[in-house]
TIMI-552076 format. One line per field, with one value per residue (C-alpha): residue number from 0; z negated, x, y; residue in three letters. Coordinates in steps of 0.05 Angstrom, whole numbers, m for minus. Layout:
pos	NUM|... .
z	Z|... .
x	X|... .
y	Y|... .
code	Ala|... .
This chain:
pos	0|1|2|3|4|5|6|7|8|9|10|11|12|13|14|15|16|17|18|19|20|21|22|23|24|25|26|27|28|29|30|31|32|33|34|35|36|37|38|39|40|41|42|43|44|45|46|47|48|49|50|51|52|53|54|55|56|57|58|59|60|61|62|63|64|65|66|67|68|69|70|71|72|73|74|75|76|77|78|79|80|81|82|83|84|85|86|87|88|89|90|91|92|93|94|95|96|97|98|99|100|101|102|103|104|105|106|107|108|109|110|111|112|113|114|115|116|117|118|119|120|121|122|123|124|125|126|127|128|129|130|131|132|133|134|135|136|137|138|139|140|141|142|143|144|145|146|147|148|149|150|151|152|153|154|155|156|157|158|159|160|161|162|163|164|165|166|167|168|169|170|171|172|173|174|175|176|177|178|179|180|181|182|183|184|185|186|187|188|189|190|191|192|193|194|195|196|197|198|199|200|201|202|203|204|205|206|207|208|209|210|211|212|213|214|215|216|217|218|219|220|221|222|223|224|225|226|227|228|229|230|231|232|233|234|235|236|237|238|239|240|241|242|243|244|245|246|247|248|249|250|251|252|253|254|255|256|257|258|259|260|261|262|263|264|265|266|267|268|269|270|271|272|273|274|275|276|277|278|279|280|281|282|283|284|285|286|287|288|289|290|291|292|293|294|295|296|297|298|299|300|301|302|303|304|305|306|307|308|309|310|311|312|313|314|315|316|317|318|319|320|321|322|323|324|325|326|327|328|329|330|331|332|333|334|335|336|337|338|339|340|341|342|343|344|345|346|347|348|349|350|351|352|353|354|355|356|357|358|359|360|361|362|363|364|365|366|367|368|369|370|371|372|373|374|375|376|377|378|379|380|381|382|383|384|385|386|387|388|389|390 .
z	0|20|m24|m30|6|m31|m60|m64|m132|m135|m123|m179|m227|m215|m228|m293|m317|m299|m340|m400|m411|m394|m402|m473|m468|m459|m522|m589|m647|m700|m662|m631|m563|m495|m440|m366|m341|m363|m356|m400|m453|m451|m461|m520|m555|m551|m581|m651|m673|m656|m696|m756|m754|m749|m812|m849|m824|m845|m917|m927|m869|m906|m921|m849|m823|m874|m856|m782|m794|m839|m789|m731|m769|m794|m724|m694|m747|m743|m668|m676|m729|m693|m621|m628|m698|m721|m650|m627|m577|m546|m587|m523|m503|m568|m561|m491|m517|m574|m531|m483|m534|m519|m592|m617|m658|m614|m635|m626|m686|m733|m768|m715|m651|m612|m612|m630|m694|m712|m700|m743|m798|m796|m804|m862|m900|m892|m853|m790|m767|m714|m668|m611|m546|m476|m456|m513|m583|m604|m668|m707|m757|m828|m853|m928|m933|m1001|m968|m919|m974|m1018|m960|m946|m1020|m1025|m963|m990|m1058|m1025|m984|m1046|m1085|m1028|m1025|m1100|m1100|m1046|m1083|m1149|m1113|m1082|m1149|m1182|m1128|m1135|m1210|m1202|m1153|m1200|m1259|m1219|m1199|m1271|m1296|m1243|m1260|m1334|m1321|m1277|m1330|m1384|m1346|m1368|m1317|m1319|m1277|m1223|m1242|m1191|m1218|m1218|m1171|m1100|m1113|m1075|m1111|m1129|m1151|m1197|m1192|m1223|m1202|m1229|m1179|m1173|m1199|m1145|m1133|m1133|m1065|m1050|m1045|m1112|m1146|m1116|m1142|m1212|m1211|m1188|m1244|m1297|m1270|m1271|m1343|m1362|m1326|m1360|m1429|m1415|m1387|m1449|m1494|m1453|m1455|m1531|m1537|m1488|m1527|m1542|m1603|m1593|m1588|m1646|m1643|m1659|m1595|m1555|m1587|m1573|m1501|m1492|m1521|m1472|m1415|m1432|m1434|m1367|m1336|m1351|m1325|m1269|m1197|m1175|m1101|m1046|m1059|m990|m959|m896|m909|m969|m973|m993|m1002|m977|m1032|m993|m965|m916|m860|m867|m908|m864|m881|m956|m996|m932|m938|m890|m882|m878|m810|m812|m862|m854|m876|m946|m958|m969|m903|m866|m811|m838|m795|m825|m838|m875|m865|m796|m766|m774|m763|m720|m729|m742|m786|m808|m883|m941|m1004|m1041|m1007|m1019|m1078|m1091|m1085|m1138|m1110|m1144|m1191|m1158|m1101|m1081|m1099|m1091|m1149|m1126|m1180|m1246|m1266|m1215|m1157|m1090|m1121|m1100|m1154|m1166|m1206|m1269|m1312|m1308|m1367|m1344|m1409|m1405|m1328|m1324|m1299|m1318|m1260|m1248|m1207|m1148|m1150|m1222|m1247|m1302|m1332|m1334|m1377|m1373|m1311|m1294|m1232|m1199|m1204|m1163|m1098|m1055|m1003|m936|m896 .
x	0|28|36|m19|m11|16|m39|m93|m127|m97|m27|m36|m64|m5|44|9|10|84|101|63|21|m53|m107|m118|m193|m198|m159|m191|m145|m186|m181|m114|m139|m123|m174|m156|m218|m284|m323|m274|m278|m354|m354|m306|m350|m409|m369|m381|m309|m311|m375|m343|m285|m332|m369|m303|m284|m351|m342|m275|m263|m214|m165|m161|m154|m100|m62|m64|m43|14|40|36|73|127|139|142|191|235|242|256|310|345|344|346|374|369|368|311|269|199|146|115|181|185|112|124|183|139|80|126|125|66|51|48|m8|m53|m68|m143|m142|m110|m135|m104|m142|m84|m8|m10|m48|1|61|32|19|93|111|63|89|161|184|203|215|162|165|117|144|118|143|105|118|189|207|271|277|297|345|333|371|407|472|470|452|509|559|536|541|610|634|606|638|706|702|684|743|792|766|771|843|863|829|863|930|921|900|962|1007|975|985|1058|1069|1035|1076|1141|1122|1107|1174|1213|1177|1192|1266|1271|1237|1287|1348|1367|1363|1421|1420|1473|1527|1574|1646|1689|1741|1726|1732|1681|1618|1612|1546|1552|1484|1478|1416|1400|1379|1304|1279|1267|1197|1184|1169|1097|1110|1147|1088|1040|1082|1085|1009|995|1039|1003|935|956|978|911|872|911|897|823|813|845|798|737|756|761|693|657|671|602|586|570|497|466|432|365|368|381|321|274|297|287|215|200|228|182|122|139|148|75|47|m5|15|11|21|m7|0|m16|39|42|25|m21|m87|m141|m217|m266|m308|m351|m420|m418|m393|m451|m467|m426|m362|m376|m330|m294|m220|m163|m89|m57|m23|4|6|8|65|36|14|m59|m90|m77|m104|m134|m146|m204|m199|m264|m322|m324|m372|m321|m258|m208|m239|m189|m212|m175|m190|m167|m142|m201|m246|m199|m179|m124|m134|m107|m86|m85|m30|39|22|63|45|76|84|56|80|117|186|189|157|165|189|160|135|98|34|42|m19|m85|m114|m186|m210|m156|m158|m83|m33|36|85|156|202|233|300|320|267|246|175|134|72|3|7|m61|m98|m87|m12|m4|m33|m31|25|31|96 .
y	0|68|128|179|245|306|349|295|282|212|240|292|239|194|251|268|196|189|251|225|289|295|347|373|378|302|287|266|286|249|183|200|177|209|200|206|242|272|207|169|224|222|147|154|206|157|99|72|81|156|165|130|178|237|213|211|280|308|283|319|366|412|356|333|405|421|357|372|445|423|372|423|478|430|402|472|498|436|444|519|505|448|474|550|562|634|663|709|670|676|640|611|579|541|520|493|452|426|403|367|310|264|249|321|352|395|466|458|411|462|525|570|585|617|617|691|677|622|667|723|672|652|725|737|675|697|636|675|746|763|823|840|869|882|812|778|754|738|699|689|632|649|596|584|519|516|496|554|604|577|584|656|674|644|683|749|736|723|787|827|797|813|884|893|868|918|976|958|954|1023|1053|1023|1053|1122|1121|1102|1160|1210|1185|1193|1264|1284|1256|1296|1360|1352|1340|1402|1445|1423|1450|1522|1577|1628|1692|1703|1754|1784|1782|1844|1815|1795|1721|1680|1662|1588|1557|1497|1463|1394|1357|1289|1236|1222|1155|1104|1079|1005|974|955|880|880|916|865|806|835|847|775|748|789|766|693|699|731|677|621|651|663|592|563|602|582|508|511|545|499|435|408|366|292|274|238|171|204|245|181|146|204|207|132|138|196|154|95|142|172|102|85|151|147|159|231|217|173|98|70|27|m16|m89|m78|m116|m65|m64|m11|21|72|59|117|71|22|m39|m86|m47|m42|m88|m109|m126|m109|m97|m28|m21|50|108|184|228|241|168|189|168|103|56|m8|m71|m109|m184|m203|m212|m243|m192|m136|m178|m140|m71|m15|43|106|117|159|124|154|103|43|1|m50|m126|m173|m241|m309|m332|m345|m298|m237|m165|m96|m47|20|69|71|48|m9|29|m7|m72|m140|m187|m253|m256|m299|m285|m248|m209|m201|m169|m115|m108|m121|m173|m201|m204|m230|m185|m221|m185|m200|m250|m201|m208|m143|m149|m118|m76|m45|m68|0|m6|m71|m95|m157|m152|m187|m187 .
code	Met|Gly|Lys|His|Glu|Val|Gly|Thr|Pro|Lys|Tyr|Ile|Ala|Asn|Lys|Ile|Lys|Ala|Lys|Gly|Leu|Gln|Lys|Leu|Arg|Trp|Tyr|Cys|Gln|Met|Cys|Gln|Lys|Gln|Cys|Arg|Asp|Glu|Asn|Gly|Phe|Lys|Cys|His|Thr|Met|Ser|Glu|Ser|His|His|Arg|Gln|Leu|Leu|Leu|Phe|Ala|Glu|Asn|Ala|His|Arg|Tyr|Met|Asp|Gln|Phe|Ser|Arg|Asp|Phe|Ser|Gln|Gly|Tyr|Leu|Asn|Leu|Leu|Lys|Arg|Gln|Phe|Gly|Thr|Arg|Arg|Val|Pro|Ala|Asn|Arg|Val|Tyr|Gln|Glu|Tyr|Ile|Ser|Asp|Arg|Gly|His|Ile|His|Met|Asn|Ala|Thr|Gln|Trp|Leu|Thr|Leu|Thr|Ala|Phe|Ala|Lys|Trp|Leu|Gly|Arg|Thr|Gly|Gln|Cys|Val|Val|Asp|Glu|Thr|Glu|Lys|Gly|Leu|Phe|Ile|Thr|Tyr|Ile|Asp|Arg|Asp|Pro|Glu|Thr|Leu|Ala|Ala|Gln|Glu|Lys|Lys|Ala|Lys|Lys|Glu|Lys|Met|Asp|Lys|Asp|Asp|Glu|Glu|Arg|Leu|Met|Asp|Phe|Ile|Asp|Lys|Gln|Ile|Glu|Lys|Ala|Lys|Gln|Ser|Thr|Asn|Glu|Glu|Glu|Gly|Glu|Thr|Ser|Lys|Thr|Pro|Leu|Val|Arg|Pro|Glu|Asn|Asp|Thr|Pro|Leu|Val|Leu|Asp|Ile|Lys|Leu|Lys|Pro|Lys|Pro|Lys|Leu|Leu|Pro|Val|Phe|Gln|Ile|Lys|Gln|Glu|Lys|Val|Lys|Ser|Glu|Asp|Gln|Asn|Lys|Ser|Val|Ser|Ser|Lys|Leu|Ile|Ser|Glu|Lys|Asp|Glu|Lys|Pro|Lys|Arg|Ser|Ser|Asn|Asp|Asp|Glu|Thr|Lys|Ser|Val|Lys|Lys|Leu|Lys|Asn|Asp|Asn|Ser|Pro|Ala|Thr|Glu|Gly|Trp|Leu|Arg|Glu|Gly|Leu|Met|Val|Lys|Ile|Thr|Thr|Lys|Ser|Leu|Gly|Glu|Lys|Tyr|Tyr|Lys|Ala|Lys|Gly|Val|Val|Gln|Ser|Val|Gly|Thr|Asp|Ser|Phe|Val|Gly|Lys|Val|Lys|Leu|Lys|Thr|Pro|Asp|Glu|Val|Asn|Gly|His|Val|Ile|Arg|Leu|Asp|Gln|Glu|Tyr|Leu|Glu|Thr|Val|Ile|Pro|Ala|Ile|Asp|Lys|Glu|Val|Leu|Ile|Leu|Trp|Gly|Lys|His|Lys|Gly|Ala|Arg|Ala|Ile|Val|Lys|Lys|Leu|His|Ile|Glu|His|Tyr|Ser|Val|Asp|Val|Glu|Leu|Lys|Asn|Asn|Lys|Lys|Ile|Val|Gln|Lys|Leu|Pro|Tyr|Glu|Gln|Val|Cys|Lys|Tyr|Ile|Asp .
């Protein structure tokens, strides 16, 4: 079969598919699905999976919008920092580089309607310097990396120290010159002044003037060496005094005991971040998706950047087997397996460690597990802290 002629719709469609980018209006951000044409997008909007995602979005729209906006701004700023640094570049140029990636977050899914609004938001939050010209908006990234700030501060401190040393040296030289001038003036004032008297005879007049030689000034390099030696001696004395003052007393055993008690309390504190991980067996606890999805179990396939939202592939019951649903951890709960089965610890002291279930405490809603790495027994972990894990 021959190639399609240049300019035909089929030729343009093949070029778009080869590049990897397609029209934005046929993309569903909630389902992360790109359709090829208007008919395909219409069929997708009428599908059951799309309606399930819309129901989840309607329950907590602000969380999804904030997540999409956060991902878009982080990706845009990371590209600006890595590729352009602190140079002044057009905002649209950075945006074109960002959307060239097929898996990027689209702007119509964020809280900003236009690129101009997004650029002004970067300027208001102090992340970039934004200036508007006749050619459009230009942005400059503000690097607040701790290492960069420390290097700049160190450089400025070194320049200040060099300048201070030069100023102190010049002041010292000026004082030496003034001191030498004063000493010469005093010596000249002490010499007696006698008037000139013409003798009676015609003998030639002879002036006997005795001038003492002026004191020699020290060379500049010798003054600098003496000054450096004096500063080194002062620094050695001050460092010795500081080292004697900075000796800290030994900590008592009571302090160690209180710290160990605080550490044990912090180890059993509840998780303050997302607990979803790939490979966990979880159970759906919401009825908003329908009765057939209520209490259904599945395996987490992928997790978002903040570990709060993930894609779950359902296993049971048989009528929903194979369905993939995007859910928040608020609508999921952990699954406790049978004895001698593998679990994953989600938070606490042993976060991320694999273990084997040894005993169930049904009355206390807790389990005893054995860590796989060192065979240590951990007792009475709550159900929320462990979950069934599948490799």
